[in-house]
C-alpha positions in Angstrom: 113.5 120.3 48.1 115.9 119.1 50.8 114.4 118.6 54.2 117.0 118.9 57.0 116.7 118.3 60.7 119.1 120.1 63.1 119.4 118.4 66.4 121.4 120.9 68.6 121.1 122.1 72.1 123.2 125.2 71.5 121.0 127.9 70.0 123.8 129.9 68.6 125.3 126.8 66.9 121.8 125.8 65.6 121.2 129.2 64.3 124.7 129.3 62.6 124.0 125.9 60.8 120.6 127.1 59.7 122.1 130.3 58.4 124.8 128.3 56.4 122.1 126.1 55.0 120.2 129.2 53.9 123.3 130.7 52.4 124.0 127.4 50.5 120.5 127.4 49.2 120.7 131.0 48.0 124.1 130.2 46.2 122.9 127.0 44.5 119.2 127.6 44.0 118.5 124.6 46.1 115.3 124.7 48.2 116.2 123.7 51.7 113.7 123.4 54.5 115.0 123.1 58.1 113.4 122.0 61.4 115.2 122.6 64.7 115.2 120.2 67.7 116.7 121.5 71.0 117.8 117.9 72.1 117.8 114.3 70.9 114.8 113.3 73.1 112.6 115.7 71.4 113.8 114.7 68.0 113.2 110.9 68.7 109.9 111.3 70.4 107.3 110.2 67.9 109.9 110.3 65.1 108.7 109.4 61.7 110.8 109.5 58.5 110.5 112.8 56.7 114.0 114.2 56.4 116.6 113.9 53.7 119.5 115.1 56.0 119.9 115.0 59.8 122.5 117.2 61.4 123.1 116.0 65.0 125.3 117.5 67.6 127.3 114.8 69.5 127.6 116.5 72.9 124.0 117.1 74.3 122.4 116.8 77.6 119.8 114.0 78.4 121.0 111.9 75.5 124.3 112.3 73.6 124.4 112.2 69.9 126.0 108.7 69.6 123.2 107.1 71.7 120.6 109.2 69.9 122.0 108.1 66.5 121.9 104.4 67.5 118.1 104.8 68.4 117.5 106.7 65.3 119.0 104.0 63.1 116.7 101.4 64.7 113.8 103.0 62.9 115.5 104.8 60.1 118.5 103.1 58.4 118.3 105.3 55.2 118.3 109.0 56.0 121.7 110.6 55.7 123.2 111.4 59.1 125.8 114.1 59.7 127.5 114.7 63.0 128.2 118.2 64.2 131.0 118.5 66.9 133.8 120.7 68.1 135.8 117.5 68.9 136.5 115.8 65.6 137.9 112.6 67.2 134.4 111.8 68.6 133.0 111.9 65.1 135.3 109.0 64.1 132.9 106.7 65.8 130.3 107.6 63.3 130.8 104.4 61.3 129.1 102.6 64.2 125.8 104.3 63.3 126.5 104.7 59.6 127.0 108.5 59.7 127.8 109.9 56.3 130.0 112.7 57.4 130.7 115.2 60.1 131.2 119.0 60.4 133.4 120.6 63.0 132.5 123.7 65.0 133.0 126.7 64.5 131.5 126.2 61.1 133.2 128.0 58.1 131.1 128.4 55.0 133.8 127.3 52.4 134.2 123.9 54.2 130.6 123.6 54.8 129.8 124.2 51.1 132.2 121.5 50.0 130.5 119.1 52.4 127.0 120.1 51.2 128.0 119.5 47.6 129.1 116.0 48.5 125.9 115.4 50.4 123.8 116.8 47.6 125.6 114.3 45.2 124.9 111.5 47.6 121.2 112.4 47.6 121.0 112.6 43.9 122.9 109.4 43.3 122.0 107.3 46.2 121.1 103.9 44.9 119.6 102.7 48.2 115.8 102.8 48.0 113.6 102.4 50.9 110.1 101.4 51.9 108.2 102.7 54.9 105.9 100.4 56.7 103.6 100.8 59.8 104.9 98.1 62.3 103.9 97.4 65.8 106.7 99.8 66.8 105.5 102.5 64.6 106.7 103.8 61.3 109.9 102.0 60.2 112.0 102.8 57.1 113.5 99.7 55.5 116.4 99.8 53.0 115.3 97.5 50.2 118.9 96.2 50.0 118.5 94.8 53.6 115.2 93.0 52.9 115.9 89.3 52.5 112.4 88.2 51.7 108.8 89.3 52.4 106.4 86.7 53.7 102.6 86.8 53.9 101.0 85.1 56.8 97.4 85.4 58.1 96.8 88.8 56.3 100.1 90.2 57.7 103.3 90.9 55.8 106.7 90.0 57.6 109.7 91.8 56.2 112.7 89.5 57.0 115.7 91.8 57.0 119.3 91.9 57.9 118.4 93.9 61.0 115.4 91.8 62.1 111.8 91.0 61.3 109.1 93.6 60.9 105.4 92.9 60.7 102.6 95.0 59.1 99.2 94.7 57.6 99.1 94.6 53.9 99.0 92.6 50.7 101.9 90.8 49.1 100.8 92.3 45.7 101.2 95.9 47.1 104.7 94.9 48.5 105.7 93.6 45.1 104.6 96.8 43.5 106.8 98.8 45.9 109.8 96.6 45.4 109.6 96.2 41.6 112.7 97.0 39.7 114.7 96.1 42.8 115.4 92.4 42.0 112.7 90.8 43.9 110.9 87.7 42.6 108.0 85.4 43.9 109.3 81.8 44.5 105.7 81.0 45.5 102.6 83.0 46.4 103.8 83.4 50.0 107.3 84.6 49.5 108.8 87.5 47.7 112.6 86.9 47.5 115.4 89.4 47.2 117.5 87.7 44.5 120.6 89.2 46.0 120.5 86.8 48.9 120.0 83.6 46.9 122.7 81.1 47.6 121.5 78.2 45.6 118.5 76.5 44.1 118.0 72.8 44.6 114.9 71.2 43.0 112.0 73.1 44.5 113.8 74.9 47.3 115.8 78.2 47.3 118.4 78.8 50.0 118.8 82.4 51.3 121.6 82.8 54.0 120.5 80.2 56.6 116.9 79.9 55.4 115.2 77.4 52.9 112.0 78.4 51.2 109.8 76.4 49.0 109.5 77.1 45.2 106.1 76.3 43.9 105.7 74.6 40.4 103.7 77.4 38.9 106.3 80.0 40.0 109.5 78.1 39.3 110.0 79.0 35.6 109.5 82.7 36.2 111.6 82.6 39.3 114.5 81.0 37.5 114.3 83.4 34.6 114.3 86.3 37.1 117.3 84.8 38.9 119.3 84.2 35.7 118.6 87.7 34.5 119.8 89.1 37.9 122.9 87.0 37.7 123.5 88.0 34.1 123.4 91.7 35.1 
């Protein structure tokens, strides 16, 4: 099933998009569930990650699509975002909020179907994996590729990422289970490291970007094996 959010203040345009998604589902056998939001404020209020696709109008009252998309990306860097607009030049700014594509009003089915085929392939083949945590700011989706390392401190997990640090309650063993098969390894019992970010290892220290973490003696052999296997891949 594909869960799609439609954030559109124009009822006719929202209905047309919903109609096209229904037609695409009928043509392809795909199960598509849609949820409508009349404006960006309603969409963002209490947002929790539950969609595969978000179709967002750029020109809306109260909060325009670009501003809304920026706020959306603060809590959900993973879900595919598609802008809907009648002014294609506005959608060119989509790279600022990592928009995947845009569709131009009025919507024609043939063009829409081609874009949906591309979106569907992206959903099927998307390599980026994500974990959802309950932080002080609420539910946050973290792209595993953006996680530099996970640290446990006083029964709290701190996810150090490219976009900042996020804290939540949990065990480091549970975090390791969620991140398995994604090139993470323990350098000691407190740090679970994304091997992608390792710059160098010097004696019992591992350097990640601008950070230095200690490697414990019991963990060093396995950590170096994991790192060598990663580099070999």
